[in-house]
Biopython code that builds the backbone (N, CA, C, O; Angstrom):
import numpy as np
from Bio.PDB.StructureBuilder import StructureBuilder

atoms = [
    (1, "MET", "N", (-41.324, 5.891, -20.446)),
    (1, "MET", "CA", (-40.022, 5.717, -19.847)),
    (1, "MET", "C", (-40.209, 5.104, -18.452)),
    (1, "MET", "O", (-41.029, 5.595, -17.677)),
    (2, "PRO", "N", (-39.457, 4.032, -18.117)),
    (2, "PRO", "CA", (-39.603, 3.406, -16.798)),
    (2, "PRO", "C", (-39.083, 4.318, -15.692)),
    (2, "PRO", "O", (-38.126, 5.072, -15.875)),
    (3, "ARG", "N", (-39.734, 4.228, -14.556)),
    (3, "ARG", "CA", (-39.316, 5.025, -13.405)),
    (3, "ARG", "C", (-38.159, 4.322, -12.698)),
    (3, "ARG", "O", (-38.178, 3.106, -12.505)),
    (4, "VAL", "N", (-37.182, 5.088, -12.327)),
    (4, "VAL", "CA", (-36.043, 4.559, -11.591)),
    (4, "VAL", "C", (-36.235, 4.925, -10.128)),
    (4, "VAL", "O", (-36.412, 6.094, -9.785)),
    (5, "ARG", "N", (-36.198, 3.928, -9.286)),
    (5, "ARG", "CA", (-36.374, 4.173, -7.859)),
    (5, "ARG", "C", (-35.005, 4.245, -7.187)),
    (5, "ARG", "O", (-34.221, 3.299, -7.251)),
    (6, "ILE", "N", (-34.736, 5.354, -6.558)),
    (6, "ILE", "CA", (-33.470, 5.548, -5.856)),
    (6, "ILE", "C", (-33.741, 5.382, -4.369)),
    (6, "ILE", "O", (-34.530, 6.130, -3.792)),
    (7, "PRO", "N", (-33.083, 4.397, -3.742)),
    (7, "PRO", "CA", (-33.335, 4.191, -2.309)),
    (7, "PRO", "C", (-32.837, 5.366, -1.485)),
    (7, "PRO", "O", (-31.815, 5.976, -1.800)),
    (8, "ARG", "N", (-33.570, 5.672, -0.430)),
    (8, "ARG", "CA", (-33.165, 6.738, 0.482)),
    (8, "ARG", "C", (-32.155, 6.187, 1.477)),
    (8, "ARG", "O", (-32.317, 5.087, 2.006)),
    (9, "VAL", "N", (-31.130, 6.956, 1.718)),
    (9, "VAL", "CA", (-30.120, 6.582, 2.705)),
    (9, "VAL", "C", (-30.529, 7.215, 4.028)),
    (9, "VAL", "O", (-30.720, 8.429, 4.098)),
    (10, "PRO", "N", (-30.666, 6.407, 5.079)),
    (10, "PRO", "CA", (-31.091, 6.978, 6.363)),
    (10, "PRO", "C", (-30.030, 7.905, 6.950)),
    (10, "PRO", "O", (-28.833, 7.746, 6.710)),
    (11, "GLU", "N", (-30.498, 8.861, 7.713)),
    (11, "GLU", "CA", (-29.587, 9.757, 8.421)),
    (11, "GLU", "C", (-28.791, 8.942, 9.438)),
    (11, "GLU", "O", (-29.323, 7.994, 10.016)),
    (12, "PRO", "N", (-27.532, 9.295, 9.665)),
    (12, "PRO", "CA", (-26.764, 8.557, 10.679)),
    (12, "PRO", "C", (-27.351, 8.778, 12.071)),
    (12, "PRO", "O", (-27.850, 9.858, 12.387)),
    (13, "SER", "N", (-27.282, 7.758, 12.876)),
    (13, "SER", "CA", (-27.736, 7.858, 14.262)),
    (13, "SER", "C", (-26.566, 8.296, 15.126)),
    (13, "SER", "O", (-25.442, 7.829, 14.946)),
    (14, "VAL", "N", (-26.831, 9.181, 16.052)),
    (14, "VAL", "CA", (-25.802, 9.645, 16.974)),
    (14, "VAL", "C", (-26.317, 9.429, 18.388)),
    (14, "VAL", "O", (-27.399, 9.894, 18.746)),
    (15, "PHE", "N", (-25.532, 8.720, 19.182)),
    (15, "PHE", "CA", (-25.877, 8.463, 20.574)),
    (15, "PHE", "C", (-24.767, 9.025, 21.442)),
    (15, "PHE", "O", (-23.587, 8.841, 21.144)),
    (16, "ARG", "N", (-25.131, 9.696, 22.493)),
    (16, "ARG", "CA", (-24.146, 10.226, 23.435)),
    (16, "ARG", "C", (-24.386, 9.568, 24.782)),
    (16, "ARG", "O", (-25.513, 9.497, 25.271)),
    (17, "VAL", "N", (-23.299, 9.091, 25.367)),
    (17, "VAL", "CA", (-23.374, 8.396, 26.650)),
    (17, "VAL", "C", (-22.369, 9.038, 27.594)),
    (17, "VAL", "O", (-21.202, 9.214, 27.243)),
    (18, "LEU", "N", (-22.822, 9.386, 28.785)),
    (18, "LEU", "CA", (-21.927, 9.933, 29.800)),
    (18, "LEU", "C", (-21.602, 8.836, 30.801)),
    (18, "LEU", "O", (-22.499, 8.150, 31.291)),
    (19, "ILE", "N", (-20.327, 8.673, 31.102)),
    (19, "ILE", "CA", (-19.875, 7.642, 32.036)),
    (19, "ILE", "C", (-19.057, 8.318, 33.125)),
    (19, "ILE", "O", (-18.162, 9.114, 32.838)),
    (20, "ARG", "N", (-19.364, 8.001, 34.357)),
    (20, "ARG", "CA", (-18.614, 8.579, 35.477)),
    (20, "ARG", "C", (-17.320, 7.809, 35.682)),
    (20, "ARG", "O", (-17.210, 6.957, 36.565)),
    (21, "ALA", "N", (-16.361, 8.129, 34.854)),
    (21, "ALA", "CA", (-15.036, 7.509, 34.917)),
    (21, "ALA", "C", (-14.092, 8.408, 34.129)),
    (21, "ALA", "O", (-14.527, 9.231, 33.323)),
    (22, "SER", "N", (-12.819, 8.243, 34.367)),
    (22, "SER", "CA", (-11.845, 9.041, 33.616)),
    (22, "SER", "C", (-11.759, 8.520, 32.181)),
    (22, "SER", "O", (-12.130, 7.380, 31.900)),
    (23, "ALA", "N", (-11.270, 9.366, 31.286)),
    (23, "ALA", "CA", (-11.087, 8.954, 29.893)),
    (23, "ALA", "C", (-10.160, 7.743, 29.822)),
    (23, "ALA", "O", (-10.367, 6.850, 29.001)),
    (24, "GLU", "N", (-9.147, 7.711, 30.675)),
    (24, "GLU", "CA", (-8.211, 6.582, 30.689)),
    (24, "GLU", "C", (-8.911, 5.287, 31.105)),
    (24, "GLU", "O", (-8.665, 4.235, 30.513)),
    (25, "GLU", "N", (-9.781, 5.353, 32.117)),
    (25, "GLU", "CA", (-10.509, 4.153, 32.555)),
    (25, "GLU", "C", (-11.433, 3.632, 31.454)),
    (25, "GLU", "O", (-11.517, 2.425, 31.227)),
    (26, "VAL", "N", (-12.124, 4.547, 30.772)),
    (26, "VAL", "CA", (-13.021, 4.138, 29.688)),
    (26, "VAL", "C", (-12.210, 3.556, 28.543)),
    (26, "VAL", "O", (-12.576, 2.519, 27.989)),
    (27, "TRP", "N", (-11.111, 4.209, 28.182)),
    (27, "TRP", "CA", (-10.238, 3.711, 27.110)),
    (27, "TRP", "C", (-9.773, 2.288, 27.419)),
    (27, "TRP", "O", (-9.849, 1.402, 26.567)),
    (28, "ASN", "N", (-9.297, 2.080, 28.632)),
    (28, "ASN", "CA", (-8.810, 0.755, 29.014)),
    (28, "ASN", "C", (-9.915, -0.295, 28.925)),
    (28, "ASN", "O", (-9.651, -1.444, 28.572)),
    (29, "GLU", "N", (-11.142, 0.092, 29.240)),
    (29, "GLU", "CA", (-12.265, -0.844, 29.177)),
    (29, "GLU", "C", (-12.639, -1.193, 27.736)),
    (29, "GLU", "O", (-12.855, -2.365, 27.431)),
    (30, "ILE", "N", (-12.721, -0.206, 26.849)),
    (30, "ILE", "CA", (-13.199, -0.484, 25.484)),
    (30, "ILE", "C", (-12.123, -1.046, 24.562)),
    (30, "ILE", "O", (-12.434, -1.491, 23.457)),
    (31, "THR", "N", (-10.860, -1.033, 24.996)),
    (31, "THR", "CA", (-9.790, -1.556, 24.132)),
    (31, "THR", "C", (-9.100, -2.790, 24.694)),
    (31, "THR", "O", (-8.160, -3.296, 24.082)),
    (32, "ARG", "N", (-9.537, -3.276, 25.825)),
    (32, "ARG", "CA", (-8.848, -4.429, 26.418)),
    (32, "ARG", "C", (-9.169, -5.713, 25.653)),
    (32, "ARG", "O", (-10.205, -5.825, 24.998)),
    (33, "THR", "N", (-8.264, -6.664, 25.754)),
    (33, "THR", "CA", (-8.427, -7.922, 25.025)),
    (33, "THR", "C", (-8.416, -9.138, 25.944)),
    (33, "THR", "O", (-8.550, -10.264, 25.467)),
    (34, "ASP", "N", (-8.260, -8.938, 27.245)),
    (34, "ASP", "CA", (-8.194, -10.077, 28.160)),
    (34, "ASP", "C", (-9.570, -10.499, 28.665)),
    (34, "ASP", "O", (-10.209, -11.349, 28.045)),
    (35, "PRO", "N", (-10.044, -9.931, 29.771)),
    (35, "PRO", "CA", (-11.345, -10.385, 30.276)),
    (35, "PRO", "C", (-12.481, -9.884, 29.389)),
    (35, "PRO", "O", (-12.305, -8.923, 28.640)),
    (36, "PRO", "N", (-13.644, -10.529, 29.468)),
    (36, "PRO", "CA", (-14.803, -10.074, 28.689)),
    (36, "PRO", "C", (-15.149, -8.618, 29.005)),
    (36, "PRO", "O", (-14.952, -8.152, 30.127)),
    (37, "ILE", "N", (-15.666, -7.910, 28.005)),
    (37, "ILE", "CA", (-16.029, -6.500, 28.129)),
    (37, "ILE", "C", (-17.544, -6.407, 28.284)),
    (37, "ILE", "O", (-18.288, -6.800, 27.386)),
    (38, "ALA", "N", (-17.996, -5.892, 29.413)),
    (38, "ALA", "CA", (-19.432, -5.817, 29.697)),
    (38, "ALA", "C", (-20.184, -5.038, 28.618)),
    (38, "ALA", "O", (-21.280, -5.437, 28.226)),
    (39, "ALA", "N", (-19.610, -3.930, 28.133)),
    (39, "ALA", "CA", (-20.278, -3.103, 27.122)),
    (39, "ALA", "C", (-20.408, -3.815, 25.779)),
    (39, "ALA", "O", (-21.185, -3.380, 24.929)),
    (40, "PHE", "N", (-19.672, -4.884, 25.575)),
    (40, "PHE", "CA", (-19.735, -5.663, 24.335)),
    (40, "PHE", "C", (-20.350, -7.033, 24.599)),
    (40, "PHE", "O", (-19.881, -8.047, 24.084)),
    (41, "PHE", "N", (-21.405, -7.048, 25.406)),
    (41, "PHE", "CA", (-22.175, -8.263, 25.681)),
    (41, "PHE", "C", (-21.309, -9.371, 26.272)),
    (41, "PHE", "O", (-21.494, -10.549, 25.967)),
    (42, "ASP", "N", (-20.365, -8.979, 27.117)),
    (42, "ASP", "CA", (-19.448, -9.917, 27.775)),
    (42, "ASP", "C", (-18.623, -10.746, 26.793)),
    (42, "ASP", "O", (-18.275, -11.893, 27.073)),
    (43, "ASN", "N", (-18.317, -10.152, 25.644)),
    (43, "ASN", "CA", (-17.423, -10.787, 24.681)),
    (43, "ASN", "C", (-16.012, -10.256, 24.883)),
    (43, "ASN", "O", (-15.801, -9.273, 25.594)),
    (44, "ARG", "N", (-15.054, -10.915, 24.251)),
    (44, "ARG", "CA", (-13.657, -10.474, 24.285)),
    (44, "ARG", "C", (-13.287, -9.930, 22.919)),
    (44, "ARG", "O", (-13.684, -10.484, 21.894)),
    (45, "MET", "N", (-12.521, -8.834, 22.903)),
    (45, "MET", "CA", (-12.048, -8.290, 21.636)),
    (45, "MET", "C", (-10.765, -9.013, 21.247)),
    (45, "MET", "O", (-9.815, -9.093, 22.026)),
    (46, "HIS", "N", (-10.759, -9.535, 20.032)),
    (46, "HIS", "CA", (-9.570, -10.179, 19.483)),
    (46, "HIS", "C", (-9.036, -9.279, 18.376)),
    (46, "HIS", "O", (-9.738, -8.991, 17.407)),
    (47, "VAL", "N", (-7.789, -8.837, 18.527)),
    (47, "VAL", "CA", (-7.149, -7.968, 17.543)),
    (47, "VAL", "C", (-5.643, -8.179, 17.660)),
    (47, "VAL", "O", (-5.114, -8.293, 18.765)),
    (48, "ARG", "N", (-4.953, -8.232, 16.519)),
    (48, "ARG", "CA", (-3.494, -8.431, 16.553)),
    (48, "ARG", "C", (-2.771, -7.183, 17.045)),
    (48, "ARG", "O", (-1.812, -7.270, 17.812)),
    (49, "ALA", "N", (-3.243, -6.019, 16.597)),
    (49, "ALA", "CA", (-2.624, -4.754, 17.000)),
    (49, "ALA", "C", (-3.694, -3.677, 17.009)),
    (49, "ALA", "O", (-4.578, -3.670, 16.151)),
    (50, "LEU", "N", (-3.623, -2.784, 17.954)),
    (50, "LEU", "CA", (-4.579, -1.689, 18.060)),
    (50, "LEU", "C", (-4.092, -0.554, 17.159)),
    (50, "LEU", "O", (-3.557, 0.452, 17.626)),
    (51, "GLU", "N", (-4.300, -0.750, 15.836)),
    (51, "GLU", "CA", (-3.830, 0.232, 14.859)),
    (51, "GLU", "C", (-4.756, 0.228, 13.645)),
    (51, "GLU", "O", (-5.400, -0.781, 13.361)),
    (52, "PRO", "N", (-4.828, 1.360, 12.920)),
    (52, "PRO", "CA", (-5.693, 1.429, 11.746)),
    (52, "PRO", "C", (-5.397, 0.308, 10.751)),
    (52, "PRO", "O", (-4.242, -0.013, 10.475)),
    (53, "GLY", "N", (-6.470, -0.277, 10.222)),
    (53, "GLY", "CA", (-6.352, -1.364, 9.260)),
    (53, "GLY", "C", (-6.426, -2.745, 9.880)),
    (53, "GLY", "O", (-6.698, -3.721, 9.181)),
    (54, "ALA", "N", (-6.190, -2.844, 11.183)),
    (54, "ALA", "CA", (-6.213, -4.149, 11.853)),
    (54, "ALA", "C", (-7.642, -4.686, 11.905)),
    (54, "ALA", "O", (-8.593, -3.929, 12.104)),
    (55, "ARG", "N", (-7.781, -5.985, 11.724)),
    (55, "ARG", "CA", (-9.085, -6.639, 11.857)),
    (55, "ARG", "C", (-9.371, -6.872, 13.329)),
    (55, "ARG", "O", (-8.471, -7.164, 14.118)),
    (56, "LEU", "N", (-10.650, -6.737, 13.686)),
    (56, "LEU", "CA", (-11.040, -7.048, 15.058)),
    (56, "LEU", "C", (-12.240, -7.972, 15.032)),
    (56, "LEU", "O", (-13.006, -7.997, 14.069)),
    (57, "ALA", "N", (-12.391, -8.726, 16.097)),
    (57, "ALA", "CA", (-13.530, -9.631, 16.249)),
    (57, "ALA", "C", (-13.938, -9.634, 17.709)),
    (57, "ALA", "O", (-13.091, -9.612, 18.603)),
    (58, "MET", "N", (-15.234, -9.660, 17.942)),
    (58, "MET", "CA", (-15.760, -9.793, 19.294)),
    (58, "MET", "C", (-16.226, -11.235, 19.425)),
    (58, "MET", "O", (-17.160, -11.667, 18.749)),
    (59, "ARG", "N", (-15.557, -11.975, 20.311)),
    (59, "ARG", "CA", (-15.828, -13.406, 20.457)),
    (59, "ARG", "C", (-16.292, -13.730, 21.868)),
    (59, "ARG", "O", (-15.998, -13.015, 22.826)),
    (60, "SER", "N", (-17.026, -14.831, 21.962)),
    (60, "SER", "CA", (-17.451, -15.311, 23.275)),
    (60, "SER", "C", (-16.198, -15.611, 24.100)),
    (60, "SER", "O", (-15.132, -15.848, 23.532)),
    (61, "PRO", "N", (-16.313, -15.604, 25.436)),
    (61, "PRO", "CA", (-15.132, -15.830, 26.281)),
    (61, "PRO", "C", (-14.355, -17.102, 25.945)),
    (61, "PRO", "O", (-13.133, -17.134, 26.090)),
    (62, "ASP", "N", (-15.054, -18.155, 25.495)),
    (62, "ASP", "CA", (-14.346, -19.393, 25.144)),
    (62, "ASP", "C", (-13.857, -19.397, 23.696)),
    (62, "ASP", "O", (-13.211, -20.352, 23.266)),
    (63, "GLY", "N", (-14.161, -18.323, 22.932)),
    (63, "GLY", "CA", (-13.705, -18.211, 21.552)),
    (63, "GLY", "C", (-14.506, -19.025, 20.558)),
    (63, "GLY", "O", (-14.176, -19.043, 19.373)),
    (64, "ALA", "N", (-15.559, -19.705, 21.013)),
    (64, "ALA", "CA", (-16.331, -20.588, 20.139)),
    (64, "ALA", "C", (-17.251, -19.834, 19.185)),
    (64, "ALA", "O", (-17.576, -20.350, 18.116)),
    (65, "TYR", "N", (-17.678, -18.622, 19.548)),
    (65, "TYR", "CA", (-18.634, -17.881, 18.727)),
    (65, "TYR", "C", (-18.114, -16.471, 18.478)),
    (65, "TYR", "O", (-17.708, -15.779, 19.412)),
    (66, "THR", "N", (-18.126, -16.049, 17.219)),
    (66, "THR", "CA", (-17.758, -14.684, 16.851)),
    (66, "THR", "C", (-19.029, -13.945, 16.484)),
    (66, "THR", "O", (-19.688, -14.289, 15.502)),
    (67, "GLY", "N", (-19.382, -12.929, 17.266)),
    (67, "GLY", "CA", (-20.622, -12.191, 17.045)),
    (67, "GLY", "C", (-20.459, -10.950, 16.197)),
    (67, "GLY", "O", (-21.406, -10.515, 15.541)),
    (68, "VAL", "N", (-19.249, -10.364, 16.202)),
    (68, "VAL", "CA", (-19.003, -9.115, 15.482)),
    (68, "VAL", "C", (-17.617, -9.175, 14.852)),
    (68, "VAL", "O", (-16.666, -9.660, 15.465)),
    (69, "VAL", "N", (-17.511, -8.675, 13.617)),
    (69, "VAL", "CA", (-16.216, -8.520, 12.952)),
    (69, "VAL", "C", (-16.122, -7.100, 12.411)),
    (69, "VAL", "O", (-17.142, -6.462, 12.152)),
    (70, "GLY", "N", (-14.901, -6.608, 12.241)),
    (70, "GLY", "CA", (-14.723, -5.265, 11.703)),
    (70, "GLY", "C", (-13.259, -4.935, 11.514)),
    (70, "GLY", "O", (-12.387, -5.796, 11.630)),
    (71, "ARG", "N", (-13.006, -3.663, 11.219)),
    (71, "ARG", "CA", (-11.639, -3.156, 11.044)),
    (71, "ARG", "C", (-11.481, -1.860, 11.819)),
    (71, "ARG", "O", (-12.401, -1.047, 11.905)),
    (72, "ILE", "N", (-10.304, -1.689, 12.375)),
    (72, "ILE", "CA", (-10.004, -0.451, 13.089)),
    (72, "ILE", "C", (-9.710, 0.638, 12.062)),
    (72, "ILE", "O", (-8.925, 0.437, 11.135)),
    (73, "LEU", "N", (-10.347, 1.790, 12.238)),
    (73, "LEU", "CA", (-10.172, 2.917, 11.328)),
    (73, "LEU", "C", (-9.259, 3.997, 11.900)),
    (73, "LEU", "O", (-8.499, 4.626, 11.164)),
    (74, "GLU", "N", (-9.335, 4.211, 13.218)),
    (74, "GLU", "CA", (-8.565, 5.295, 13.831)),
    (74, "GLU", "C", (-8.302, 4.977, 15.295)),
    (74, "GLU", "O", (-9.173, 4.467, 16.000)),
    (75, "VAL", "N", (-7.089, 5.284, 15.743)),
    (75, "VAL", "CA", (-6.717, 5.098, 17.145)),
    (75, "VAL", "C", (-5.929, 6.319, 17.604)),
    (75, "VAL", "O", (-4.857, 6.612, 17.074)),
    (76, "VAL", "N", (-6.466, 7.022, 18.586)),
    (76, "VAL", "CA", (-5.756, 8.103, 19.267)),
    (76, "VAL", "C", (-5.863, 7.744, 20.745)),
    (76, "VAL", "O", (-6.888, 8.016, 21.370)),
    (77, "PRO", "N", (-4.816, 7.136, 21.317)),
    (77, "PRO", "CA", (-4.905, 6.618, 22.683)),
    (77, "PRO", "C", (-5.510, 7.604, 23.685)),
    (77, "PRO", "O", (-5.131, 8.773, 23.757)),
    (78, "HIS", "N", (-6.464, 7.079, 24.449)),
    (78, "HIS", "CA", (-7.168, 7.807, 25.511)),
    (78, "HIS", "C", (-8.047, 8.942, 24.991)),
    (78, "HIS", "O", (-8.566, 9.729, 25.782)),
    (79, "LYS", "N", (-8.224, 9.037, 23.645)),
    (79, "LYS", "CA", (-9.051, 10.113, 23.089)),
    (79, "LYS", "C", (-10.077, 9.633, 22.071)),
    (79, "LYS", "O", (-11.232, 10.054, 22.120)),
    (80, "ARG", "N", (-9.677, 8.753, 21.143)),
    (80, "ARG", "CA", (-10.588, 8.395, 20.055)),
    (80, "ARG", "C", (-10.306, 6.977, 19.558)),
    (80, "ARG", "O", (-9.159, 6.601, 19.318)),
    (81, "PHE", "N", (-11.387, 6.198, 19.410)),
    (81, "PHE", "CA", (-11.303, 4.837, 18.887)),
    (81, "PHE", "C", (-12.445, 4.683, 17.892)),
    (81, "PHE", "O", (-13.615, 4.791, 18.260)),
    (82, "ARG", "N", (-12.107, 4.433, 16.642)),
    (82, "ARG", "CA", (-13.110, 4.354, 15.577)),
    (82, "ARG", "C", (-12.908, 3.050, 14.819)),
    (82, "ARG", "O", (-11.789, 2.713, 14.431)),
    (83, "HIS", "N", (-14.007, 2.317, 14.610)),
    (83, "HIS", "CA", (-13.901, 1.049, 13.893)),
    (83, "HIS", "C", (-15.223, 0.695, 13.226)),
    (83, "HIS", "O", (-16.284, 1.197, 13.599)),
    (84, "THR", "N", (-15.134, -0.180, 12.233)),
    (84, "THR", "CA", (-16.338, -0.715, 11.609)),
    (84, "THR", "C", (-16.769, -1.937, 12.405)),
    (84, "THR", "O", (-15.982, -2.514, 13.156)),
    (85, "PHE", "N", (-18.028, -2.324, 12.230)),
    (85, "PHE", "CA", (-18.464, -3.596, 12.789)),
    (85, "PHE", "C", (-19.662, -4.113, 12.017)),
    (85, "PHE", "O", (-20.482, -3.353, 11.502)),
    (86, "ARG", "N", (-19.731, -5.432, 11.957)),
    (86, "ARG", "CA", (-20.835, -6.127, 11.296)),
    (86, "ARG", "C", (-21.196, -7.321, 12.158)),
    (86, "ARG", "O", (-20.329, -8.092, 12.570)),
    (87, "PHE", "N", (-22.494, -7.468, 12.427)),
    (87, "PHE", "CA", (-22.956, -8.624, 13.190)),
    (87, "PHE", "C", (-22.902, -9.850, 12.283)),
    (87, "PHE", "O", (-23.455, -9.833, 11.184)),
    (88, "THR", "N", (-22.250, -10.895, 12.728)),
    (88, "THR", "CA", (-22.036, -12.069, 11.882)),
    (88, "THR", "C", (-23.312, -12.850, 11.595)),
    (88, "THR", "O", (-23.356, -13.611, 10.629)),
    (89, "HIS", "N", (-24.345, -12.681, 12.404)),
    (89, "HIS", "CA", (-25.581, -13.430, 12.174)),
    (89, "HIS", "C", (-26.454, -12.796, 11.085)),
    (89, "HIS", "O", (-27.459, -13.385, 10.687)),
    (90, "LEU", "N", (-26.087, -11.607, 10.598)),
    (90, "LEU", "CA", (-26.842, -10.964, 9.521)),
    (90, "LEU", "C", (-26.277, -11.402, 8.175)),
    (90, "LEU", "O", (-25.064, -11.367, 7.968)),
    (91, "ASP", "N", (-27.142, -11.809, 7.271)),
    (91, "ASP", "CA", (-26.704, -12.265, 5.957)),
    (91, "ASP", "C", (-26.422, -11.118, 4.995)),
    (91, "ASP", "O", (-25.907, -11.348, 3.901)),
    (92, "ASP", "N", (-26.747, -9.899, 5.379)),
    (92, "ASP", "CA", (-26.599, -8.744, 4.504)),
    (92, "ASP", "C", (-25.212, -8.123, 4.667)),
    (92, "ASP", "O", (-24.961, -7.452, 5.669)),
    (93, "PRO", "N", (-24.298, -8.330, 3.699)),
    (93, "PRO", "CA", (-22.949, -7.762, 3.838)),
    (93, "PRO", "C", (-22.932, -6.240, 3.826)),
    (93, "PRO", "O", (-21.939, -5.631, 4.225)),
    (94, "SER", "N", (-24.032, -5.610, 3.366)),
    (94, "SER", "CA", (-24.073, -4.151, 3.363)),
    (94, "SER", "C", (-24.431, -3.594, 4.742)),
    (94, "SER", "O", (-24.387, -2.380, 4.944)),
    (95, "ALA", "N", (-24.782, -4.455, 5.685)),
    (95, "ALA", "CA", (-25.129, -4.009, 7.040)),
    (95, "ALA", "C", (-23.851, -3.794, 7.842)),
    (95, "ALA", "O", (-23.606, -4.461, 8.847)),
    (96, "LEU", "N", (-23.049, -2.853, 7.377)),
    (96, "LEU", "CA", (-21.780, -2.525, 8.012)),
    (96, "LEU", "C", (-21.952, -1.203, 8.746)),
    (96, "LEU", "O", (-22.473, -0.241, 8.181)),
    (97, "PHE", "N", (-21.524, -1.151, 9.981)),
    (97, "PHE", "CA", (-21.689, 0.030, 10.811)),
    (97, "PHE", "C", (-20.324, 0.593, 11.180)),
    (97, "PHE", "O", (-19.315, -0.112, 11.135)),
    (98, "VAL", "N", (-20.306, 1.862, 11.541)),
    (98, "VAL", "CA", (-19.086, 2.505, 12.034)),
    (98, "VAL", "C", (-19.412, 3.092, 13.396)),
    (98, "VAL", "O", (-20.429, 3.764, 13.567)),
    (99, "THR", "N", (-18.540, 2.834, 14.362)),
    (99, "THR", "CA", (-18.713, 3.436, 15.682)),
    (99, "THR", "C", (-17.481, 4.274, 15.995)),
    (99, "THR", "O", (-16.349, 3.884, 15.708)),
    (100, "THR", "N", (-17.728, 5.424, 16.586)),
    (100, "THR", "CA", (-16.648, 6.317, 16.989)),
    (100, "THR", "C", (-16.804, 6.610, 18.465)),
    (100, "THR", "O", (-17.836, 7.124, 18.897)),
    (101, "SER", "N", (-15.792, 6.288, 19.235)),
    (101, "SER", "CA", (-15.786, 6.610, 20.659)),
    (101, "SER", "C", (-14.817, 7.767, 20.854)),
    (101, "SER", "O", (-13.612, 7.626, 20.642)),
    (102, "SER", "N", (-15.358, 8.913, 21.262)),
    (102, "SER", "CA", (-14.549, 10.102, 21.523)),
    (102, "SER", "C", (-14.564, 10.358, 23.016)),
    (102, "SER", "O", (-15.629, 10.523, 23.611)),
    (103, "LEU", "N", (-13.389, 10.392, 23.623)),
    (103, "LEU", "CA", (-13.295, 10.538, 25.067)),
    (103, "LEU", "C", (-12.702, 11.891, 25.435)),
    (103, "LEU", "O", (-11.833, 12.421, 24.743)),
    (104, "SER", "N", (-13.194, 12.429, 26.537)),
    (104, "SER", "CA", (-12.643, 13.668, 27.075)),
    (104, "SER", "C", (-12.685, 13.573, 28.592)),
    (104, "SER", "O", (-13.274, 12.642, 29.141)),
    (105, "LYS", "N", (-12.072, 14.516, 29.262)),
    (105, "LYS", "CA", (-12.074, 14.495, 30.727)),
    (105, "LYS", "C", (-13.479, 14.685, 31.277)),
    (105, "LYS", "O", (-13.805, 14.169, 32.346)),
    (106, "ALA", "N", (-14.307, 15.419, 30.557)),
    (106, "ALA", "CA", (-15.646, 15.722, 31.055)),
    (106, "ALA", "C", (-16.656, 14.641, 30.725)),
    (106, "ALA", "O", (-17.578, 14.403, 31.505)),
    (107, "ALA", "N", (-16.502, 13.977, 29.582)),
    (107, "ALA", "CA", (-17.537, 13.036, 29.163)),
    (107, "ALA", "C", (-17.002, 12.056, 28.138)),
    (107, "ALA", "O", (-15.935, 12.254, 27.556)),
    (108, "TYR", "N", (-17.749, 11.019, 27.935)),
    (108, "TYR", "CA", (-17.486, 10.006, 26.917)),
    (108, "TYR", "C", (-18.677, 10.014, 25.987)),
    (108, "TYR", "O", (-19.817, 9.989, 26.451)),
    (109, "SER", "N", (-18.445, 10.049, 24.688)),
    (109, "SER", "CA", (-19.561, 9.960, 23.751)),
    (109, "SER", "C", (-19.257, 8.899, 22.719)),
    (109, "SER", "O", (-18.109, 8.732, 22.305)),
    (110, "SER", "N", (-20.284, 8.184, 22.304)),
    (110, "SER", "CA", (-20.130, 7.144, 21.299)),
    (110, "SER", "C", (-21.125, 7.408, 20.191)),
    (110, "SER", "O", (-22.311, 7.610, 20.454)),
    (111, "ARG", "N", (-20.658, 7.411, 18.959)),
    (111, "ARG", "CA", (-21.538, 7.654, 17.808)),
    (111, "ARG", "C", (-21.544, 6.449, 16.922)),
    (111, "ARG", "O", (-22.222, 6.442, 15.894)),
]
sb = StructureBuilder()
sb.init_structure("model")
sb.init_model(0)
sb.init_chain("A")
sb.init_seg("    ")
for serial, (resi, resn, name, xyz) in enumerate(atoms, 1):
    if name == "N":
        sb.init_residue(resn, " ", resi, " ")
    sb.init_atom(name, np.array(xyz, "f"), 0.0, 1.0, " ", f" {name:<3s}", serial, name[0])
structure = sb.get_structure()
């Protein structure tokens, strides 16, 4: 009988980052669509509406290059922002990631 190889699924990575700023300041930074966002490699977020199901793209300031695409999964203003993302330069469509930014008065964490 042939052996069936089942690929192992890696454990999810969890990163916690503390930022000395209010939850509102961090929220405004990670959801803005005008000037480039330093935390997103100086790209601009393009999104029609900040709501679940909306498509988002991280584009160069001149709009000529799209480095990341995804969909918004959850929005709780000033508390939680969750979305998928995929780097456009990767040919593997299964290389889809989910990031969750949970904000509180004491700390900001991103998973």
